[in-house]
GULONU-839740 format. One line per 4 residues: number of its first residue (from 1); for each residue x, y, z of N, C-alpha, C, CB. Coordinates in Angstrom, 2 decimals. Glycine has a CB too. Example, Ala and Ser with C-alpha at 12.3 -4.5 7.8 and 13.67 -1.06 7.14 Angstrom:
BEGIN
1 = 13.19 -5.69 7.80 12.30 -4.50 7.80 13.20 -3.30 7.80 11.31 -4.47 9.05  12.85 -2.25 7.08 13.67 -1.06 7.14 12.90 0.03 7.87 14.08 -0.60 5.72
//
This chain:
BEGIN
1 = 119.71 133.31 108.28 118.42 133.05 108.96 118.47 133.64 110.36 118.10 131.50 109.02  117.52 134.54 110.67 117.53 135.13 112.00 116.92 134.18 113.02 116.77 136.46 111.99  116.96 134.58 114.28 116.53 133.71 115.37 115.04 133.35 115.26 116.80 134.39 116.71  114.19 134.31 114.92 112.74 134.06 114.82 112.45 133.06 113.71 111.98 135.38 114.57
5 = 113.12 133.24 112.52 112.91 132.32 111.41 113.35 130.91 111.79 113.67 132.78 110.17  114.46 130.83 112.55 114.98 129.52 112.96 113.99 128.81 113.89 116.35 129.68 113.67  113.42 129.57 114.84 112.44 128.99 115.77 111.20 128.50 115.02 112.04 130.02 116.86  110.72 129.32 114.06 109.55 128.93 113.29 109.81 127.66 112.48 109.13 130.07 112.36
9 = 111.03 127.55 111.94 111.38 126.36 111.16 111.35 125.12 112.04 112.76 126.53 110.52  111.88 125.25 113.25 111.90 124.12 114.20 110.48 123.70 114.55 112.69 124.49 115.48  109.60 124.70 114.78 108.20 124.41 115.13 107.52 123.65 114.01 107.43 125.71 115.43  107.72 124.08 112.76 107.12 123.41 111.61 107.63 121.99 111.49 107.41 124.19 110.32
13 = 108.94 121.79 111.67 109.55 120.46 111.56 109.00 119.52 112.63 111.07 120.55 111.66  108.88 120.04 113.84 108.35 119.24 114.95 106.90 118.88 114.69 108.48 119.98 116.28  106.13 119.88 114.15 104.72 119.64 113.85 104.55 118.56 112.80 104.05 120.91 113.40  105.38 118.63 111.76 105.29 117.61 110.70 105.68 116.25 111.22 106.19 117.99 109.52
17 = 106.72 116.23 112.06 107.16 114.96 112.64 106.09 114.35 113.50 108.43 115.15 113.46  105.41 115.22 114.29 104.34 114.74 115.16 103.19 114.18 114.36 103.85 115.85 116.07  102.85 114.85 113.25 101.73 114.38 112.42 102.04 113.03 111.82 101.41 115.38 111.31  103.30 112.85 111.39 103.70 111.57 110.82 103.65 110.48 111.85 105.10 111.67 110.23
21 = 104.10 110.80 113.05 104.10 109.81 114.13 102.68 109.41 114.49 104.82 110.37 115.36  101.79 110.40 114.59 100.41 110.10 114.96 99.70 109.28 113.90 99.65 111.39 115.21  99.97 109.59 112.61 99.31 108.87 111.53 99.69 107.40 111.52 99.64 109.51 110.20  100.88 107.07 112.03 101.31 105.68 112.07 100.56 104.90 113.15 102.82 105.60 112.32
25 = 99.86 105.63 114.03 99.10 104.97 115.11 97.61 105.19 114.90 99.53 105.52 116.50  97.22 105.31 113.64 95.82 105.55 113.33 95.40 104.73 112.11 95.57 107.05 113.08  94.23 104.11 112.19 93.69 103.38 111.05 92.21 103.73 110.88 93.87 101.86 111.22  91.69 103.44 109.70 90.28 103.69 109.41 89.59 102.37 109.10 90.13 104.68 108.23
29 = 88.49 102.13 109.78 87.73 100.89 109.61 86.38 101.21 108.99 87.56 100.14 110.95  86.08 100.59 107.87 84.78 100.69 107.22 83.95 99.49 107.66 84.91 100.76 105.65  82.80 99.72 108.29 82.01 98.61 108.83 80.54 98.73 108.50 82.19 98.52 110.32  79.90 97.58 108.25 78.47 97.53 107.98 77.70 98.14 109.14 78.01 96.08 107.72
33 = 76.62 98.85 108.82 75.84 99.56 109.84 75.31 98.62 110.93 74.68 100.29 109.20  75.02 97.38 110.57 74.47 96.44 111.56 75.50 96.03 112.60 73.94 95.21 110.86  76.76 96.42 112.38 77.82 96.13 113.35 78.10 97.31 114.27 79.10 95.72 112.62  77.31 98.37 114.15 77.60 99.63 114.84 77.94 99.47 116.32 76.43 100.54 114.71
37 = 77.08 98.79 117.07 77.29 98.68 118.52 78.52 97.85 118.86 76.06 98.07 119.17  78.61 96.68 118.26 79.69 95.78 118.62 81.04 96.29 118.12 79.43 94.39 118.06  81.09 96.89 116.92 82.37 97.37 116.42 82.85 98.57 117.22 82.27 97.72 114.94  81.92 99.35 117.75 82.31 100.48 118.60 83.01 99.98 119.85 81.08 101.33 118.98
41 = 82.46 98.94 120.48 83.10 98.38 121.67 84.44 97.74 121.32 82.19 97.35 122.32  84.50 97.03 120.22 85.74 96.37 119.82 86.85 97.39 119.54 85.51 95.49 118.59  86.52 98.45 118.83 87.53 99.45 118.51 87.99 100.19 119.75 87.00 100.43 117.49  87.07 100.47 120.67 87.44 101.15 121.91 88.40 100.28 122.73 86.19 101.50 122.74
45 = 88.13 99.00 122.80 89.02 98.09 123.52 90.39 98.04 122.88 88.42 96.68 123.58  90.42 97.96 121.56 91.70 97.88 120.85 92.49 99.17 121.01 91.46 97.59 119.35  91.79 100.29 120.97 92.46 101.59 121.15 93.12 101.69 122.51 91.46 102.74 120.97  92.43 101.23 123.53 92.98 101.29 124.89 94.17 100.35 125.06 91.89 100.92 125.91
49 = 94.07 99.17 124.47 95.15 98.19 124.60 96.41 98.62 123.86 94.69 96.83 124.08  96.23 99.23 122.69 97.36 99.57 121.82 97.75 101.05 121.85 97.05 99.16 120.42  96.96 101.87 122.53 97.18 103.31 122.55 97.22 103.87 121.13 98.48 103.65 123.30  96.16 103.59 120.38 96.06 104.03 118.99 94.69 104.66 118.76 96.29 102.84 118.01
53 = 94.47 105.14 117.56 93.19 105.75 117.20 92.59 105.01 116.01 93.36 107.25 116.88  91.31 104.69 116.12 90.60 104.05 115.00 89.43 104.94 114.60 90.10 102.61 115.40  89.40 105.28 113.33 88.29 106.06 112.78 87.29 105.08 112.17 88.79 107.09 111.71  86.01 105.25 112.50 84.97 104.36 112.00 84.13 105.05 110.92 84.07 103.90 113.14
57 = 83.86 104.31 109.87 82.92 104.76 108.83 81.85 103.68 108.74 83.64 104.99 107.43  80.64 104.00 109.21 79.54 103.04 109.28 78.50 103.35 108.22 78.90 103.04 110.68  78.18 102.35 107.41 77.18 102.55 106.35 76.79 101.18 105.80 77.73 103.48 105.20  75.98 101.16 104.76 75.62 99.90 104.11 76.86 99.27 103.49 74.53 100.14 103.03
61 = 76.93 97.96 103.51 78.11 97.25 102.99 78.42 97.63 101.54 77.90 95.75 103.09  77.37 97.74 100.72 77.57 98.09 99.32 78.10 99.50 99.14 76.28 97.93 98.57  77.59 100.41 99.93 78.07 101.80 99.87 79.55 101.87 100.22 77.26 102.70 100.83  79.94 101.17 101.26 81.33 101.16 101.69 82.24 100.50 100.66 81.47 100.45 103.04
65 = 81.78 99.39 100.09 82.58 98.68 99.10 82.84 99.57 97.88 81.89 97.38 98.66  81.83 100.29 97.45 82.00 101.17 96.30 82.93 102.34 96.64 80.64 101.71 95.82  82.86 102.83 97.88 83.78 103.90 98.29 85.23 103.41 98.24 83.42 104.40 99.71  85.44 102.19 98.71 86.80 101.62 98.69 87.28 101.44 97.26 86.84 100.26 99.44
69 = 86.40 100.95 96.40 86.75 100.75 94.99 87.13 102.06 94.32 85.59 100.11 94.25  86.50 103.15 94.78 86.77 104.47 94.21 87.95 105.18 94.86 85.54 105.33 94.31  88.63 104.47 95.77 89.85 105.03 96.34 89.77 105.57 97.75 90.32 106.08 95.49  88.68 105.30 98.45 88.54 105.78 99.83 89.65 105.20 100.70 87.15 105.41 100.40
73 = 90.08 105.96 101.68 91.19 105.57 102.55 90.72 104.64 103.66 91.86 106.81 103.15  90.58 103.38 103.36 90.17 102.37 104.35 91.32 101.40 104.60 88.90 101.60 103.87  91.43 100.95 105.84 92.46 99.98 106.19 91.88 98.59 106.42 93.20 100.43 107.44  90.68 98.54 107.00 89.97 97.29 107.25 88.51 97.48 106.86 90.11 96.83 108.75
77 = 87.94 96.47 106.23 86.54 96.54 105.79 85.78 95.36 106.39 86.44 96.53 104.24  84.59 95.65 106.94 83.74 94.62 107.52 82.41 94.63 106.77 83.53 94.85 109.05  82.14 93.53 106.07 80.94 93.44 105.23 79.92 92.48 105.83 81.31 93.00 103.82  78.64 92.81 105.64 77.57 91.93 106.10 77.11 91.01 104.97 76.39 92.75 106.63
81 = 77.92 90.89 103.94 77.50 90.14 102.77 78.71 89.66 101.96 76.60 91.01 101.90  78.66 88.43 101.49 79.77 87.86 100.71 79.89 88.50 99.34 79.57 86.36 100.56  78.77 88.88 98.76 78.79 89.45 97.41 79.63 90.72 97.35 77.38 89.74 96.94  79.48 91.60 98.36 80.25 92.83 98.35 81.72 92.56 98.68 79.67 93.82 99.34
85 = 81.98 91.51 99.45 83.37 91.13 99.67 83.97 90.62 98.37 83.47 90.06 100.78  83.22 89.79 97.66 83.69 89.27 96.37 83.93 90.40 95.38 82.68 88.28 95.79  83.08 91.43 95.45 83.23 92.60 94.58 84.62 93.23 94.77 82.11 93.65 94.87  85.03 93.39 96.01 86.34 94.00 96.28 87.49 93.05 95.95 86.43 94.42 97.74
89 = 87.26 91.76 96.14 88.29 90.77 95.77 88.54 90.82 94.27 87.86 89.34 96.20  87.47 90.88 93.49 87.58 90.96 92.04 88.28 92.24 91.59 86.21 90.87 91.39  88.08 93.29 92.38 88.71 94.57 92.07 90.15 94.62 92.60 87.89 95.73 92.65  90.58 93.52 93.23 91.93 93.41 93.80 92.20 94.48 94.85 92.99 93.50 92.70
93 = 91.19 94.72 95.70 91.30 95.73 96.76 91.61 95.10 98.13 90.02 96.53 96.84  91.59 93.78 98.23 91.81 93.13 99.53 93.11 92.34 99.52 90.64 92.22 99.88  93.72 92.28 100.70 94.93 91.47 100.88 94.58 90.13 101.51 95.96 92.22 101.76  93.61 90.14 102.43 93.11 88.94 103.09 91.64 89.14 103.39 93.92 88.62 104.40
97 = 90.88 88.05 103.48 89.49 88.16 103.92 89.02 86.84 104.48 88.58 88.61 102.75  88.09 86.91 105.42 87.61 85.71 106.11 86.30 86.01 106.83 88.67 85.20 107.11  85.46 84.99 107.00 84.24 85.12 107.80 84.63 85.25 109.27 83.29 83.88 107.59  83.98 86.16 110.00 84.30 86.27 111.42 83.06 86.28 112.32 85.09 87.52 111.66
101 = 81.86 86.33 111.73 80.64 86.30 112.55 79.44 85.94 111.67 80.40 87.68 113.25  78.36 85.49 112.34 77.13 85.14 111.62 75.94 85.73 112.37 76.98 83.60 111.48  74.81 85.81 111.65 73.62 86.44 112.22 72.37 85.72 111.71 73.57 87.95 111.87  71.20 86.18 112.15 69.93 85.64 111.68 69.04 86.76 111.20 69.24 84.85 112.80
105 = 68.09 86.42 110.33 67.17 87.41 109.78 65.81 87.23 110.43 67.07 87.27 108.23  65.22 88.34 110.88 63.95 88.25 111.61 62.94 89.28 111.12 64.18 88.44 113.11  61.69 89.00 111.41 60.60 89.94 111.15 60.25 90.60 112.47 59.35 89.22 110.52  60.17 91.92 112.48 59.89 92.66 113.71 58.64 93.51 113.56 61.07 93.54 114.09
109 = 58.10 93.90 114.71 56.98 94.84 114.75 57.19 95.73 115.98 55.59 94.09 114.81  56.48 96.84 116.08 56.57 97.67 117.29 56.18 96.83 118.51 55.66 98.94 117.17  56.85 97.04 119.61 56.64 96.22 120.81 55.23 96.34 121.39 57.64 96.60 121.86  54.51 97.42 121.04 53.17 97.62 121.60 52.06 97.09 120.68 52.94 99.09 121.87
113 = 52.43 96.37 119.62 51.43 95.83 118.70 51.46 94.29 118.73 51.68 96.34 117.26  50.29 93.72 118.48 50.19 92.26 118.56 49.57 91.72 117.28 49.34 91.84 119.79  50.23 90.73 116.68 49.74 90.13 115.46 49.63 88.62 115.65 50.67 90.46 114.27  48.46 88.08 115.36 48.23 86.65 115.46 48.28 86.05 114.05 46.86 86.34 116.15
117 = 49.07 85.02 113.86 49.15 84.41 112.54 49.65 82.97 112.65 50.09 85.23 111.62  49.26 82.18 111.65 49.71 80.80 111.58 50.91 80.66 110.65 48.57 79.89 111.11  50.88 81.42 109.56 51.97 81.37 108.59 52.47 82.79 108.33 51.51 80.70 107.27  53.77 82.95 108.38 54.33 84.29 108.21 54.07 84.84 106.81 55.84 84.26 108.49
121 = 54.05 83.97 105.80 53.80 84.47 104.45 52.39 85.04 104.31 54.02 83.36 103.43  51.43 84.45 105.00 50.06 84.97 104.98 49.99 86.33 105.66 49.10 83.99 105.66  50.72 86.46 106.77 50.76 87.74 107.48 51.30 88.84 106.57 51.62 87.63 108.76  52.40 88.56 105.90 53.02 89.55 105.03 52.16 89.85 103.81 54.39 89.08 104.59
125 = 51.51 88.84 103.30 50.72 89.01 102.08 49.46 89.83 102.31 50.34 87.66 101.52  48.76 89.58 103.41 47.45 90.20 103.61 47.48 91.46 104.48 46.52 89.20 104.22  48.61 91.76 105.09 48.69 92.99 105.85 48.73 94.19 104.89 49.94 92.98 106.77  48.18 95.30 105.30 48.16 96.49 104.45 49.35 97.41 104.71 46.86 97.25 104.67
129 = 50.09 97.14 105.78 51.21 98.01 106.15 52.40 97.83 105.21 51.63 97.74 107.58  53.16 98.89 105.04 54.43 98.78 104.33 55.42 98.04 105.21 54.97 100.18 103.92  56.43 97.48 104.59 57.44 96.69 105.29 58.80 97.35 105.11 57.47 95.22 104.77  59.46 97.65 106.21 60.76 98.31 106.15 61.87 97.30 105.89 61.04 99.08 107.45
133 = 62.66 97.55 104.85 63.84 96.73 104.57 64.96 97.65 104.11 63.52 95.62 103.48  66.17 97.16 104.14 67.28 97.93 103.58 67.22 97.87 102.06 68.64 97.40 104.09  67.75 98.88 101.42 67.79 98.91 99.96 68.56 97.70 99.44 68.45 100.23 99.45  67.88 96.77 98.73 68.54 95.53 98.28 69.75 95.76 97.39 67.55 94.68 97.55
137 = 69.82 96.92 96.76 70.95 97.20 95.88 72.25 97.46 96.61 70.64 98.36 95.04  72.16 97.83 97.90 73.35 98.17 98.66 73.39 97.52 100.04 73.43 99.66 98.82  72.22 97.18 100.58 72.13 96.69 101.95 71.91 95.17 101.97 70.99 97.41 102.71  72.87 94.41 102.48 72.72 92.95 102.51 71.43 92.47 103.16 73.87 92.35 103.24
141 = 71.02 93.11 104.25 69.78 92.70 104.93 68.58 92.84 103.99 69.55 93.52 106.21  68.62 93.86 103.14 67.56 94.05 102.16 67.59 92.97 101.09 67.67 95.42 101.52  68.79 92.58 100.70 68.94 91.51 99.72 68.41 90.19 100.29 70.43 91.35 99.30  68.74 89.91 101.55 68.24 88.69 102.18 66.72 88.73 102.29 68.86 88.51 103.58
145 = 66.18 89.90 102.59 64.72 90.05 102.71 64.04 89.70 101.38 64.35 91.49 103.14  64.62 90.17 100.28 64.04 89.87 98.97 64.11 88.38 98.68 64.77 90.66 97.88  65.17 87.72 99.13 65.29 86.27 98.96 64.18 85.55 99.73 66.67 85.78 99.42  63.88 86.05 100.91 62.79 85.47 101.72 61.46 85.61 100.98 62.71 86.16 103.10
149 = 61.19 86.81 100.47 59.93 87.04 99.76 59.83 86.14 98.53 59.81 88.51 99.35  60.94 85.97 97.83 60.94 85.10 96.66 60.72 83.65 97.05 62.25 85.24 95.89  61.28 83.26 98.18 61.12 81.89 98.66 59.64 81.58 98.91 61.93 81.66 99.96  58.93 82.55 99.48 57.50 82.36 99.76 56.61 82.78 98.58 57.10 83.17 101.00
153 = 57.26 83.16 97.47 56.55 83.58 96.25 55.60 84.75 96.53 55.75 82.40 95.67  56.14 85.75 97.21 55.36 86.94 97.56 55.80 88.13 96.71 55.52 87.27 99.06  54.86 88.81 96.09 55.16 90.03 95.36 54.74 91.21 96.24 54.42 90.07 93.97  55.73 91.74 96.95 55.45 92.82 97.90 56.08 94.14 97.45 55.96 92.45 99.29
157 = 56.45 94.22 96.19 57.19 95.38 95.70 56.49 96.71 95.97 57.42 95.24 94.22  55.17 96.74 95.93 54.43 97.99 96.13 54.34 98.39 97.60 53.03 97.88 95.54  54.75 97.48 98.49 54.60 97.76 99.92 55.93 97.82 100.66 53.74 96.70 100.54  57.00 97.89 99.92 58.31 97.92 100.56 58.78 99.36 100.78 59.33 97.15 99.73
161 = 59.25 99.62 101.99 59.86 100.91 102.32 61.36 100.64 102.43 59.27 101.54 103.66  62.12 101.10 101.43 63.54 100.78 101.36 64.38 101.87 102.02 63.97 100.60 99.90  65.24 101.45 102.94 66.06 102.38 103.71 67.53 102.31 103.29 65.94 102.10 105.21  68.28 103.32 103.68 69.69 103.40 103.27 70.57 102.36 103.97 70.23 104.79 103.56
165 = 70.12 101.85 105.11 70.82 100.78 105.79 69.85 100.08 106.74 72.07 101.32 106.57  70.28 98.96 107.31 69.38 98.16 108.13 68.96 98.89 109.42 70.04 96.82 108.49  69.83 99.73 109.95 69.48 100.48 111.15 68.35 101.48 110.87 70.71 101.22 111.69  68.33 102.03 109.67 67.26 102.95 109.30 65.93 102.22 109.19 67.58 103.66 107.98
169 = 65.97 100.99 108.68 64.76 100.17 108.60 64.25 99.86 110.00 65.04 98.85 107.83  65.15 99.55 110.89 64.80 99.29 112.29 64.14 100.52 112.91 66.05 98.89 113.11  64.69 101.68 112.64 64.19 102.92 113.24 62.75 103.21 112.81 65.08 104.08 112.85  62.42 102.89 111.57 61.05 103.14 111.10 60.03 102.34 111.90 60.93 102.79 109.61
173 = 60.41 101.13 112.29 59.51 100.30 113.11 59.53 100.78 114.55 59.92 98.80 113.02  60.70 101.18 115.04 60.81 101.71 116.40 59.91 102.91 116.60 62.25 102.08 116.72  59.83 103.75 115.59 59.01 104.97 115.66 57.52 104.68 115.50 59.46 105.96 114.60  57.20 103.43 115.14 55.81 103.07 114.95 55.24 103.53 113.62 55.00 103.63 116.05
177 = 56.12 103.95 112.71 55.67 104.42 111.40 55.18 103.25 110.55 56.80 105.17 110.68  55.76 102.07 110.76 55.40 100.89 110.00 55.15 99.72 110.95 56.51 100.54 108.98  54.33 98.78 110.52 54.03 97.61 111.36 55.12 96.55 111.33 52.73 97.00 110.92  55.85 96.50 110.21 56.83 95.42 110.06 58.17 95.90 109.52 56.28 94.35 109.15
181 = 59.20 95.13 109.83 60.51 95.36 109.27 61.26 94.05 109.23 61.28 96.42 110.08  62.14 93.91 108.28 63.01 92.73 108.20 64.43 93.19 108.48 62.90 92.02 106.79  64.97 92.74 109.60 66.28 93.18 110.05 67.05 91.99 110.61 66.16 94.30 111.11  68.24 92.26 111.10 69.03 91.22 111.74 68.57 91.00 113.18 70.52 91.57 111.70
185 = 68.73 89.80 113.64 68.33 89.46 115.00 69.07 90.33 116.02 68.60 87.97 115.28  70.34 90.56 115.79 71.13 91.36 116.74 70.60 92.78 116.88 72.59 91.40 116.31  70.17 93.38 115.77 69.61 94.73 115.82 68.30 94.75 116.59 69.39 95.27 114.41  67.46 93.74 116.34 66.17 93.67 117.01 66.33 93.49 118.52 65.33 92.52 116.45
189 = 67.26 92.64 118.92 67.48 92.39 120.35 68.04 93.60 121.08 68.41 91.20 120.53  68.72 94.46 120.33 69.33 95.65 120.95 68.32 96.76 121.17 70.46 96.16 120.09  67.12 96.61 120.61 66.11 97.65 120.72 65.01 97.25 121.70 65.50 97.95 119.35  64.58 98.19 122.52 63.49 97.96 123.46 62.14 98.36 122.87 63.74 98.74 124.75
193 = 62.17 98.89 121.66 60.96 99.41 121.05 60.35 98.47 120.01 61.24 100.72 120.41  61.03 97.36 119.73 60.49 96.39 118.76 60.54 95.00 119.38 61.29 96.44 117.42  59.81 94.09 118.76 59.86 92.70 119.18 59.97 91.81 117.95 58.61 92.33 120.03  60.60 90.68 118.14 60.74 89.70 117.07 59.48 88.85 117.02 62.01 88.80 117.27
197 = 58.84 88.82 115.86 57.62 87.99 115.75 57.86 86.75 114.88 56.47 88.83 115.16  59.00 86.72 114.19 59.32 85.52 113.42 60.80 85.53 113.05 58.44 85.43 112.15  61.44 84.38 113.16 62.81 84.20 112.69 62.76 83.38 111.41 63.72 83.52 113.77  63.28 83.92 110.33 63.20 83.23 109.05 64.17 82.04 109.02 63.50 84.21 107.89
201 = 63.69 80.87 108.61 64.55 79.69 108.55 65.73 79.89 107.60 63.74 78.47 108.10  66.81 79.19 107.84 68.03 79.35 107.04 67.79 79.08 105.56 69.11 78.43 107.55  66.88 78.15 105.26 66.68 77.78 103.86 65.98 78.86 103.04 65.88 76.50 103.78  65.47 79.90 103.70 64.75 80.95 102.97 65.67 82.03 102.40 63.72 81.58 103.88
205 = 66.92 82.01 102.77 67.85 83.04 102.29 69.29 82.54 102.40 67.66 84.35 103.09  70.19 83.25 101.78 71.61 82.93 101.87 72.09 83.09 103.31 72.45 83.82 100.91  73.16 82.41 103.70 73.68 82.56 105.06 74.05 84.02 105.36 74.90 81.67 105.26  73.68 84.48 106.54 74.02 85.85 106.96 75.40 85.79 107.61 72.93 86.46 107.95
209 = 76.40 86.08 106.82 77.78 85.99 107.29 78.48 87.34 107.16 78.55 84.91 106.51  79.29 87.66 108.15 80.07 88.89 108.14 81.52 88.57 107.81 79.96 89.61 109.51  82.07 89.36 106.92 83.44 89.15 106.47 84.35 90.29 106.93 83.49 89.03 104.94  85.54 89.95 107.29 86.57 90.95 107.59 87.57 90.93 106.45 87.28 90.67 108.97
213 = 88.02 92.09 106.03 89.00 92.18 104.94 90.10 93.16 105.30 88.31 92.60 103.63  91.32 92.75 105.03 92.46 93.63 105.20 92.67 94.38 103.89 93.75 92.83 105.62  92.62 95.70 103.97 92.71 96.52 102.76 94.10 97.12 102.58 91.69 97.63 102.81  94.70 97.61 103.65 96.00 98.28 103.54 97.13 97.41 104.09 95.97 99.61 104.28
217 = 98.34 97.84 103.83 99.53 97.11 104.29 100.05 97.60 105.63 100.63 97.22 103.25  99.33 98.49 106.27 99.78 99.02 107.56 99.86 97.89 108.60 98.82 100.13 108.05  100.92 97.92 109.39 101.07 96.92 110.43 99.93 96.95 111.43 102.37 97.10 111.14  99.48 98.15 111.78 98.40 98.30 112.74 97.09 97.74 112.18 98.23 99.78 113.13
221 = 96.89 97.91 110.87 95.68 97.37 110.23 95.67 95.84 110.33 95.61 97.81 108.74  96.82 95.24 110.12 96.93 93.78 110.23 96.67 93.33 111.66 98.31 93.31 109.77  97.16 94.08 112.62 96.93 93.74 114.04 95.43 93.77 114.36 97.69 94.72 114.97  94.75 94.81 113.87 93.31 94.90 114.14 92.55 93.81 113.39 92.78 96.28 113.75
225 = 92.95 93.53 112.18 92.33 92.46 111.39 92.42 91.13 112.14 93.01 92.35 110.00  93.59 90.83 112.71 93.77 89.59 113.47 92.99 89.63 114.78 95.26 89.36 113.76  92.90 90.81 115.38 92.16 90.97 116.64 90.69 90.60 116.46 92.28 92.42 117.14  90.17 90.80 115.28 88.76 90.50 115.00 88.45 89.01 115.02 88.38 91.07 113.65
229 = 89.49 88.18 115.14 89.26 86.74 115.25 89.84 86.19 116.55 89.87 86.00 114.05  90.04 87.09 117.50 90.61 86.69 118.80 89.51 86.16 119.72 91.35 87.87 119.46  89.91 85.50 120.79 88.94 84.99 121.76 88.19 86.14 122.43 89.65 84.13 122.83  88.86 87.25 122.64 88.21 88.43 123.23 87.10 88.94 122.32 89.25 89.56 123.50
233 = 87.40 89.02 121.01 86.40 89.48 120.06 85.21 88.53 120.00 87.01 89.63 118.68  85.48 87.24 120.00 84.40 86.25 119.95 83.48 86.38 121.15 84.97 84.84 119.87  84.06 86.66 122.30 83.26 86.82 123.51 82.35 88.04 123.39 84.16 86.95 124.75  82.90 89.13 122.90 82.12 90.36 122.75 81.03 90.18 121.69 83.05 91.54 122.38
237 = 81.36 89.52 120.61 80.36 89.25 119.58 79.20 88.43 120.15 81.00 88.51 118.39  79.54 87.46 120.99 78.51 86.64 121.63 77.62 87.46 122.54 79.16 85.53 122.41  78.20 88.45 123.20 77.42 89.32 124.09 76.35 90.10 123.31 78.35 90.30 124.84  76.61 90.31 122.02 75.66 91.02 121.17 74.81 90.06 120.34 76.39 92.00 120.26
241 = 74.87 88.78 120.69 74.06 87.72 120.05 74.51 87.34 118.64 72.63 88.16 119.99  75.74 87.71 118.26 76.29 87.22 117.01 76.81 85.79 117.23 77.43 88.16 116.50  76.81 85.01 116.17 77.37 83.67 116.23 78.79 83.71 115.67 76.49 82.65 115.44  79.69 82.95 116.30 81.08 82.97 115.83 81.57 81.60 115.39 81.98 83.50 116.90
245 = 80.76 80.58 115.51 81.17 79.22 115.11 80.18 78.64 114.10 81.27 78.30 116.35
//
């Protein structure tokens, strides 16, 4: 082996070693779209404290769960719905799982519009506007919305605008394309372009609970999973109007 070949071999070995070292300080977190703002802050804080890298994949809980079931490289999964968590548990894809936050379901409208009503079901029934919700087949917020409509015995199927995730439903109302949307309270409060016109009572739908799940055996994944139930995390969740107790 000549000198040039020897140097090239050393460079390749060092490069491979570096890649292995870096990968041990990196995890991938799959999180429900409605957690976008808060999970971004949480991951940034964790990265700074631990000097690590966290890759985020944000989408509807159902979409993420199916990706994990099909072999996607996820280390921690955050679901906005128990059903999709149960789906992964049944598929034996989780090592641990637990509730870590709660939310509320609200009806929103563009901030520059005013609606007078005595009963929310009458407003929804007699309005001619389409209503933005997440796709109930994949988006927990959409599933909760359908439970609300069923509770009030409303057939609104012809007037529903189904979005790929709850943030997309919010955006349709923000743009003024639709008069109404059913989203999470935290999403509505984070927007200056919409206002909450009704908070749906707890009895109208299943509890809005967020679950954390440990998917991989990586030590760093376990550290982040535990961090999601720390006092620091609870404080940050509260800042975004999530409930933690």
